[in-house]
N, C-alpha and C positions, 0 to 999 in steps of 0.2 A: 416618075410621077405622070399621071394622066393629064390631059388637056384642061379639064375643069379645075383641077387642083392648082395647076400653074396659074390659071386665070385668076382664081381667088387669091392666091398669094401675091400676085402682081397688083391687083386692085387694092389689097390691104396695104401694101407698101406705098402705093401712090396716094391713097386716101388718108392714111395715118402713118406717116413714115417714122416718127419718133417712137410711137408705141411698138411698132413692128421691130425696129432696131433694138429696143430694150428687151423685147421677148427673145430675139435671136441671141443677144449677148447672154441673157440668163440661161438659155438652153445650152449655149456653148460652155458656160461655167459649170453647169451641172454635169455635162459629159466629161469635162476635164477632171472634176472631182471623182467621178465614178472610175475613170481610168486610173487615177492616183490610188484610190482605195483598192482596186483590183491588183495594182502593182505591189502595194504593201502586203496584201494577203499572199500574193505569189512569193514575195521575198520571205515572209514568215514560214511558208510551207517549205521553201528551199532550205532555210536554216534548220528547220525541224529535221530535215533529211541529211543535213550536212555532217559528214563524218569528222570534219575538222572541229566542229563545235563540240562534239562529244568525244574528242580525242581518238576517234576511230572505233570505239566500242559501241555497245547498244545503250548504255546508261552512263551518266556522268554524276559523280558524287562531289558535292561542293559544300563548303562551310555554310551554316545557316546565315541568311541575310545577303548572300551573294547572288546577283541577278544573272542568270545564264546568258541573257541576251547581250549583255555588255562584253562578254568574252570575245566576240568577233571584232569589236572596235576598241578593245583595251580601255574600257570605261573606268572611272574613278573607283567604283565600288568593288572592282576585282583586283586592286593594287595590294600587293603584299599579303594576300590571304594565304593561310596555311590550314591544313587539316591536322589538328592536334593528334598525336599518337598514331600517325599514319601506319606505322609498322604493325601495331596491334589491330588496327582496322582491317588491313589487308590480310595478315596472317591468320588472325583468330576469328574475325567476323566474316569477311567476304569469302575467305577460303576455308572457313570453319564448318562444323557439321550442320549448322542450321541452313546454310545456303549452298552447300556443296552439290546439291542436286540440280540447282538452277543456274549457278554461275560457273561458266567454263573457265574464265580467266579474269584476273584483275591486275591492273598496272597503275602504280602511282605516277603522277606527272608533275613536274615543275615547268610552268609555261611562261615564257616571255618575262623572266625575272631580270630586273635592272641590276647590273653589276658595274663595278669600276675596276679596270685592270691597269696595273702599273707596268709600263713598258719603257725601259731605258730612261727612267726618271720622269716619264710623263704618265699622267693618269688619263686613261681613255675610257669613256662610257661604252657599255656593251649590253646587249640583250642576250640572255642565255635561256635555253630550255634543256630539260634533262629527263631521263627515265632510266629504267633498268632493262637492258636489251632483251633478255629472255622473256620478261613479263610483257614488254612492249610487243614482241613478236606473237606471243600467245594471245594477246588481246587485240591483235591487228591494229595497234595504235598508229594514228596518222603520222606522229612524229618519230616513229621508229627509224633508226639509222641502219640501212642495209649492211649486213655483214658484221655489225658490232657484236662484241662478246662481253659477257659479264666480267667485271673486275673482281678482285678478292673482296673489296668492300661491298660490292653489289651482292655477292653471294652471302656475305655475312648479314646483310640487311634482310635478304629473302629468308634465310634459315640460319639465324644466329645459333652458335653453340650454346649449351647450357651455361657454361661459365661466363661467356661474353654477355649473355642476356641478363644474368644475375648482376653483374657489374654495372650494366646499363641502367637497371631498375633501381638498385639498392645502394645508393651513395648518399653520403651526408651533404649538408648544405651550409654555406657561409651565412650566418645570421645578418640581417640588415643592421646598420649601425644604430638605428633608432629603437631596435627591439629590446636591447638592454637585458635586464634580469627576467623579463617575461618570456624570453625565447627558450624553447625546449625542443629537443629532438631525441627520438629513441627508437631502438629496435625492440620489437615485442615478439615473444614466442609463447605458445601454449601447447600443452599436450595432455592427453588423457589415456589411461590404460583401461580399456573396457573390462578386462579380466578381473582386475582388482578394485576398480572404481577410484584409483588414485589419479589426481590431476594436479597440474601445476602451471604457474605463470612465471616467466622470466622477462624482465624489462631492463635493458641496458641503456641508461639515460644520460643525456648531456644537457645541462642547463646553461643559462647565460653566465658570462663572466668566468668561464673556465671551470665551472663546477660540474660534477657528475655523480653517478651512483649506479649501483646494481641492486635491483629489487627482486626478491625471490619469494614466491608464495607456493607452499606445498600443502595440499589437503589430502589427508588419508581418511577413509571412512571411519566414523565413530570417534575421531580424535580432533582436537582443536586445530585450527589452521596454524601453520608455521610461517611466520613472516620474518624475513631478514632484509636489512638495509645495509649495504656496504658503500659508504661514501667514497668518492674518488676525486682526484684532481686531474684535469685534462692537460696534457703536455703537448708541445708542438710535435707534429708528426703522428699523434695518436689517431686522428680522424682522417678519413680519405674522402675526397670529393670526386674521385674518379673510379672507385671500386667499392665493393661491399666489405672489404677488410677494415675492421675497426678495433680500437683498443680503448677500454674505459676502466681504469683501475685494474682490478684483478680479472676482468672479463676480456675475452677475445672473441671476435667473430671473423671467421675466415671462409672465403669462397674457394672451395676445392673442386674445380670442374663442374660447378653448378650445384654442388651440395654444400650445405652450411655445416661447418665444424665450430661449435659454440662451446667455449670452456670458461670456467670460473675457478680460479685457484686461490683460495683463502682459507685460513684456519677454521672459519665458521661454515664454509660451504665448498664442496668440490663438485663441479659439474663437467661432464664430458659427453656432449650430445652431438650426434650427426642427424641432420634433417635433410631429407631428400624431397624437394618439391615435385609434385606430379606435373610433368610437362604440359604446357598449355593452360594450366590452372593458375592464372595470375591476373592481376589488375594493374594497368600501367600507372605511372605517377600522375597526380592531379593536384593542382594548387589553386586555391581561391583566396583572394585578398580583398579586404575592405579597409576602411579608414583606420581601424584600430586592431583588427585581427587578421593574421595570416594563418592559413591552415593547409598543410600539405599531407598527402596520403598516398602510399603505394602498397600493394599486397603482392610480394614476390611468391608467396606460397599460400594460395587459398586452401589448398589441401596438400598434405604431404605426410611423410612417415618418419618417425623418430626412432633412433636406436642409441643406446648409451647408458650412462649411469649418473645418478644424482645422489650425493651423500651429504647429509646435514646431521645436526644433533638429534633430529627425530628418527634417523635411521638411513638405510641405503635403499635406493630404488634402482632396479634394473629394467630398462625399457627395451623391448624387442618388437620392432615394426608396429608401433602404436600411432594412432592418428595425431597429427600435429599441424600447426598453423603458424604463419609468420607474417607480420606487417611492419610498417615503418612510418612514423609520423614526425612532422616537424611544423613549427610555427609559434605563434604567440597564443597563450592559452588562458589569459585572464578573462573571467566571466564566461567560460565556454563549458557546455555540457553536451552530451551526445546520447544517441540510442544506436546500438550496434549489435550485430550478431552474425554468427557463421556456423555452418554445418557442412561436413564433407566426408566422403568415403568413396569407395570404388564405383558406386552407382550414380554419383552426382555430387554437386556442391552448390551452396548458395552463400551469399554475403549481402548484408544490408547495412545501411548506416544513414544517420541524419545528424547534422551538427546544429546546435542551438547556441545563440549568443545572447548574453544578458542585455537587457534593454539599454543600459548605459553605453554598451559597446556596439550598438547597431550602426551600421554604415557599410557593410559588414560582410563577413565571409560565411554566412549561413549556407548550409547545404540542405536542400529538401531531401526527404527520405527516398532512397532508390534501392531496389532489389536487383542483384545480379545473379544469373543462373548459369551453371555449367552442367553439361551432360556427363554421361558415363565415360570412362576411359575408352579411347578408340584403339585401333591397331597400333602397336608400338608403345602402348601405355600412356598416350597423350590424352589429356582432358580436352573437352570441347566447349567453348563459350557459346551459349545459346541466346541470351537476351538480357536486356536491362529494362526494368519496369518502374514507373513511379509508384511509390507505396501510397495506397489510398487510406490505410488505417493500420495502426499498431495498437493492440489491446493487451493489457495485463489483467489477468483475472485470478480468482482464488486467493486473494490476499490473506496472509496469515502472519502470526508473530515469527520473526526471524531472529538474527543475532542481536545482542545488546551492544550499544555503542555509547560511551560517555554516560552510562547509567540509564540509557533510554532504549526502549524496544523498537527495533526497525521492522517495518512491514516488508514482506517479500511476496512475490506472486508465485502461484503454483503453475501458471501457464502463460506463455507469450504467444499471441496470435498476430500474424502479419498478413495483410491482404494487398496484393499488387495486381494491376491490370493495365492494359493498353489495347484499345480496340476490342477485338474478340478474344484476345489472349489474356489469361489470368493465372496467377499462381498464389496459393495459400501456404503459409509456413506456420506450423504449430510446434512449439517447443515445450515439452513437459519437463518442468524444472524439478530436479531431484536434490539439488544442493545450492546454497547461496552463501557468498561471502560479502561482507559489508565493510566499508572504510569511511572515515570522516572526510568531509570536503568543505573547506572554507568557501564563502560566497565569492571571494575574489582570489587572485593569484598570490604568489609569494610576497610577503612583506619584508621590511628591513629587519625585523626582529620577531621572535616568537611572541613576545608580549604585545606587539602591535597588531598581530593577526586577529581578524574578526572571529567571533565565535562561530563554530561550524553550524551551518543551517541545512545541509543536505548530506545524504549518505550515498556513496557510490556502490552500486550492486554489481557483483560479478556472478552470473548465474550459470549453472551447469546442468545439462539435461540431455534429452533425446529428441531429435527433430524429425517431424514428418512433413514432407514436401509433396504437394499435389497440385496439378494444374494442367493447362493446355497451352501449347505454343504451336502456332501454324496448323492447328487442327490435330496435332499429335499430342498424346497424353504424356505427361511428365510426372513421375512419382518415384520417390525413394525415401529411405530413412537413414539417419546418420547421427553420430555423436554431435552435440551442439553446444555452443557457448553464446551468451548474450550479456550485454551491459546496459545499464540505465541508471538514473538518479531518482531518489525519492526524498521528500521533505522529512526532516527529523521532527518528532513531537516536541512541543514546547516544554519548558522546564516544569510547568504546572501539571503537565500531562504525562510525566515520566512514569514508566511502568505500564502504560496503555499502548495500544496499537493504533497508529494513525493511518487512515486510508488516504493515500495520495490522490 
């Protein structure tokens, strides 16, 4: 400082000491605050570059709602979090066809998990982290253990065999005690023969309280639908909670190296089908639960191919490499309806679904409509998961008179249009309906006796047709056609309006 400045500062301190000291203290506080802010900014910048924070890779994928900043200090919001269906996320999404051009490697991590270890009669708390060595090394994960090698279970997680994957996906569930008679679980299969136009549905159903049944629907062009119901009693050991192998009365489902062998042996129906899922074309299990409704869903075969024979009173069907589909549902189904559809073939596949719960049952397990898209089969025959989009609109058009139920004419659509989008990506699905089956549905679930059941108020429609899928994902065009199926519900006309067509 120059002489005049020192002189002015000294005269100010002597003439007004209190004010000068107050100004000096304020200046000091301001400098301290600035230093603190600069330090915080430097710390944030360091964390943003910290390989430990992102497990050594370039990006970190966390469950929604977890704050990345607390990972460094083990904050409360990162306790016990998990990424649901991490295997599907790593194998089919991060390492799938959509991102294979930009993601070099992906490694799942379990970080700082609280464990309790029993040692010689004592329980010792411990903190453990884990990963898969080969994936850790490929992603340059900070927690990689030098020299570690994948175990057999690691290798099975990274690339499960077809049989192991089917058993992991497609197992039955123990119903909650409070579910009672409203609980139901079933394996569902459908197929269509494009050459002849014949299609069919097979449902192997387990209800509450040890009841079950096999439901068969076969539709041949120009002939009435053939419906068969084969009641069954469930015995101990019939159902498996660790594999896809199930037995319900005359029906058997067996997992043979990742292929399904489905048989029904009954005087009224003989079925011997083999269904081979397209590798990679599956949707992992998901369960949503509310106060009154539990709904679980898994699709082991979004697209597949069926071979075999179906023999009923209506005749014999021989199926040779025809399109087929398989899913598995479980939960409580009172007051539940849905909109659903699928289409699949060599060029691609889609699946959409929405679950609706009656007003009295809200609390609830409703699922908003979502569209899932798979691309064409890749090298080795594997399908490729591309995207999941929220459905913006489902429209049914071209309503016309369909089957008659309970003396009333049911309306059926000529076309189903679905529009889904997220950001700049969008996909439109159009299903041109060529045939429709209808069934009666009570407003609520099973009652104690047939006499006590309410009068049917809705019809359940099973639609068959041809789907056209067009859209854009990540700037790349997606387009293919395939055999398609869809399901929805429509209101029945009132008794006074029997013989007319009611537009839902």
